C-alpha positions in Angstrom: 21.5 13.3 1.0 18.0 12.0 0.7 17.3 8.3 0.7 15.5 7.2 -2.4 15.2 4.8 -5.3 13.2 4.0 -8.4 11.6 1.1 -10.2 11.1 0.7 -13.9 7.6 -0.4 -15.0 7.0 -2.8 -17.9 5.9 0.0 -20.2 9.2 1.8 -19.8 8.0 4.5 -17.3 9.5 4.8 -13.9 8.3 5.5 -10.4 10.8 7.5 -8.2 10.5 7.5 -4.4 12.5 10.0 -2.3 12.6 10.8 1.4 13.0 14.5 1.6 13.0 17.1 4.5 9.6 18.6 4.7 9.4 22.1 3.3 7.0 23.0 6.1 9.4 21.9 8.9 10.7 24.6 11.1 14.3 25.0 12.0 13.9 23.3 15.4 12.1 20.2 14.0 14.8 19.0 11.7 15.4 15.3 11.7 13.6 12.1 10.7 10.3 13.4 12.2 10.3 16.2 9.6 10.8 13.9 6.5 8.2 13.2 3.8 8.1 10.4 1.3 7.5 11.7 -2.2 6.5 9.5 -5.2 6.8 10.6 -8.8 5.5 8.8 -11.9 7.4 9.9 -15.1 8.9 8.8 -18.4 12.4 8.5 -16.9 14.3 9.4 -13.7 15.5 12.8 -15.1 12.0 13.9 -15.9 10.8 12.8 -12.4 13.4 14.9 -10.7 12.7 17.8 -13.1 9.0 17.7 -12.1 10.0 18.1 -8.4 12.5 20.9 -9.2 9.8 22.8 -11.2 7.7 22.7 -8.1 10.3 24.5 -6.1 12.2 21.6 -4.6 15.5 22.6 -6.1 18.1 20.5 -4.3 16.6 17.1 -5.3 19.0 14.4 -6.4 18.7 10.6 -6.7 22.0 8.7 -6.1 21.7 4.9 -6.0 18.7 2.8 -5.3 18.8 2.4 -1.6 15.0 2.9 -0.9 13.0 1.9 -4.0 9.2 2.3 -3.9 7.3 -0.6 -2.5 4.5 -2.3 -4.6 1.9 -0.5 -2.6 3.6 2.9 -3.3 3.7 2.1 -7.0 0.0 1.3 -7.0 -0.8 4.5 -5.1 1.1 6.8 -7.5 -0.3 5.0 -10.6 -3.8 5.6 -9.5 -3.4 9.3 -8.8 -4.2 11.6 -11.7 -1.2 13.9 -11.2 1.3 11.0 -10.6 2.9 13.1 -7.8 2.0 12.3 -4.2 3.5 12.5 -0.7 3.0 11.5 3.0 5.2 11.6 6.1 8.1 9.1 5.9 7.3 5.7 7.6 8.5 5.4 11.1 8.6 9.1 12.0 8.5 9.4 15.7 6.9 6.0 16.3 8.4 4.1 19.1 9.7 0.5 18.4 7.0 -2.1 18.8 4.1 0.3 18.2 2.1 -0.4 15.1 1.1 2.9 13.5 -2.0 3.4 11.4 -0.8 4.0 7.8 -1.2 7.6 6.6 -3.1 8.3 3.4 -1.2 9.6 0.3 -1.9 13.3 -0.5 -1.4 15.4 -3.6 1.8 17.4 -3.8 -0.2 20.6 -3.9 -1.2 20.2 -0.3 2.5 20.0 0.8 3.5 23.0 -1.2 0.5 25.0 -0.1 1.5 24.4 3.6 5.0 25.5 2.9 3.8 28.8 1.3 1.5 29.5 4.3 4.3 29.0 6.9 
């Protein structure tokens, strides 16, 4: 089951954050190093998950609120025109004590394009 969560904004909209296995990950690379963090801005949680399912990520469910989006993640998705972004999940393959440079958020099209090419 994917870790994830949501937060409700003052205007009634929601931001849903999910850690999902990367669609571009090969069979031998399964595990936390192959995870991506996906953020979706929508009217409600059901519509956010529907947006992901319509893009081909069929087995996407949100159970609980274990990993809600951080304030920085909410800001990032609100400032993106599509309201649907991703990056590798934090802490993927980084040894303890090493400070990693934060990765930039990317539009979902780049993730799906990579999956289609593989």
